[in-house]
C-alpha positions as CSV (number, residue, x, y, z in Angstrom):
1,M,16.7,6.9,15.4
2,K,14.1,9.6,14.9
3,D,14.9,12.9,13.3
4,E,13.6,16.3,14.5
5,R,10.8,16.3,12.0
6,E,9.5,12.9,13.2
7,R,9.7,14.0,16.9
8,K,7.6,17.2,16.0
9,A,5.0,15.1,14.2
10,D,4.8,12.6,17.1
11,A,3.5,15.4,19.3
12,H,0.3,15.5,17.2
13,F,-0.6,11.9,17.5
14,M,-2.5,10.9,20.6
15,C,-2.5,7.1,20.0
16,S,-0.5,4.0,20.6
17,D,2.4,2.9,18.5
18,S,0.2,0.1,17.0
19,E,-2.5,2.7,16.1
20,R,0.1,5.0,14.6
21,A,1.7,2.2,12.5
22,T,-1.8,1.2,11.3
23,F,-2.6,4.8,10.4
24,E,0.7,5.1,8.5
25,A,0.0,1.9,6.6
26,G,-3.5,3.2,5.6
27,I,-2.1,6.4,4.4
28,K,0.4,4.6,2.2
29,L,-2.3,2.3,0.6
30,G,-4.6,5.2,0.1
31,T,-1.8,7.1,-1.7
32,I,-1.2,4.3,-4.0
33,Y,-4.9,3.9,-4.9
34,H,-5.8,7.5,-5.3
35,Q,-2.6,8.6,-7.0
36,F,-2.4,5.8,-9.6
37,V,-6.0,4.7,-10.5
38,G,-6.7,6.0,-13.9
39,V,-3.1,6.1,-15.2
40,P,-2.8,4.7,-18.7
41,L,-0.9,1.4,-19.0
42,N,-0.3,-1.5,-21.3
43,T,1.8,-4.7,-21.3
44,D,4.9,-2.6,-22.2
45,N,4.8,-0.4,-19.2
46,V,3.0,-2.4,-16.5
47,E,6.2,-3.5,-14.8
48,T,7.7,0.0,-14.9
49,L,4.5,1.3,-13.2
50,E,4.6,-1.4,-10.5
51,R,8.2,-0.5,-9.7
52,A,7.4,3.3,-9.7
53,M,4.5,2.7,-7.3
54,E,6.8,0.8,-5.0
55,A,9.6,3.3,-5.2
56,G,7.2,6.2,-4.5
57,S,6.0,4.4,-1.4
58,M,9.4,3.5,-0.1
59,V,10.4,7.1,0.3
60,Q,7.5,7.7,2.7
61,P,8.2,7.6,6.5
62,F,8.2,4.2,8.2
63,V,7.8,2.1,5.1
64,D,9.9,-1.1,5.5
65,S,8.8,-2.8,2.3
66,V,6.1,-2.7,-0.4
67,K,5.1,-5.0,-3.3
68,V,2.8,-3.9,-6.0
69,R,1.3,-6.4,-8.6
70,I,-1.0,-5.4,-11.4
71,D,-3.2,-8.2,-12.7
72,R,-1.9,-8.9,-16.2
73,T,-5.0,-11.0,-17.1
74,K,-7.3,-8.1,-16.3
75,L,-5.0,-5.8,-18.2
76,R,-5.2,-7.9,-21.3
77,E,-9.0,-8.2,-21.0
78,K,-9.5,-4.5,-20.7
79,V,-7.1,-3.1,-23.4
80,N,-9.0,-0.8,-25.8
81,E,-8.5,-0.2,-29.5
82,F,-5.7,2.2,-28.8
83,G,-3.7,-0.5,-27.1
84,Y,-3.9,0.6,-23.5
85,V,-6.2,0.6,-20.5
86,S,-6.7,2.9,-17.5
87,L,-5.6,1.3,-14.2
88,T,-8.6,0.3,-12.0
89,G,-8.7,-0.8,-8.4
90,D,-9.7,-4.4,-9.3
91,M,-6.3,-4.7,-11.0
92,L,-4.2,-3.9,-7.9
93,D,-2.7,-6.3,-5.4
94,V,-0.5,-4.4,-2.9
95,S,1.2,-5.5,0.3
96,I,3.1,-3.1,2.6
97,V,5.0,-3.4,5.8
98,V,5.2,-0.3,8.0
99,K,7.5,-0.2,11.1
100,Y,6.9,2.5,13.8
101,N,9.1,2.2,16.9
102,D,8.7,-1.5,17.9
103,T,5.5,-2.1,16.0
104,V,5.2,-3.7,12.6
105,V,2.0,-3.5,10.6
106,E,1.4,-5.7,7.5
107,A,-1.4,-4.3,5.4
108,A,-2.7,-5.0,1.9
109,M,-5.1,-3.9,-0.8
110,K,-6.7,-6.7,-2.8
111,F,-9.8,-6.9,-5.0
112,V,-12.4,-9.0,-3.0
113,K,-14.7,-10.5,-5.6
114,E,-17.6,-11.2,-3.2
115,M,-17.6,-7.5,-2.2
116,N,-16.8,-6.3,-5.8
117,Y,-14.4,-3.9,-4.1
118,P,-10.6,-3.2,-3.8
119,L,-10.4,-3.6,0.0
120,M,-7.6,-2.1,2.0
121,F,-7.0,-4.0,5.3
122,V,-4.6,-4.8,8.1
123,S,-3.4,-8.4,7.9
124,R,-1.1,-8.5,10.9
125,I,0.3,-6.4,13.7
126,V,3.5,-7.4,15.5
127,K,4.5,-5.4,18.6
128,G,8.0,-5.9,20.0
129,G,8.3,-9.3,18.3
130,K,4.9,-10.4,19.5
131,D,1.9,-10.9,17.2
132,A,-0.6,-8.3,18.5
133,A,-3.4,-9.7,16.4
134,H,-3.2,-13.0,18.2
135,S,-2.1,-12.1,21.7
C-alpha cells in the first residue's frame, strides 16, 4: 500500500512501472558506489561495512533485498603500511532487488575485468510474475 508521499512522488514520473523500478534500482546502486568508495577499511571492519551498506539501502523506498560483498583478496592485496585500504569500485560486488507495484528489477554492480570498470546493470525484470527481459 502506498503512502501519501509515494503517491505525490508518482505524479512526477512519466514512465512505466518497469522504467520506474529500473530507475530506482540505479539510484540505489549509485548511492552505494558514490557514498562508500574511499571509505577506509581493513579485515577487521569489512563485514561491518558490508552490513552497513546493506542496511542503508534497505531503508530506501522499494528495496526488497540487497547483498554487498567486498572482495577480501583485493582488500588484502591493497592494504597499506598503516593496515588499511580505501574502498575502490573494483572491490564491490552488489546485488539489489527493487519492487515497484507489480514489477521487480534485479540489478547488480560488479567489476568487469575486460572493461576495467565497476559496471552497474539490470540483470532481470519481472513484471506481474512474467520475466520482462525474455517475453
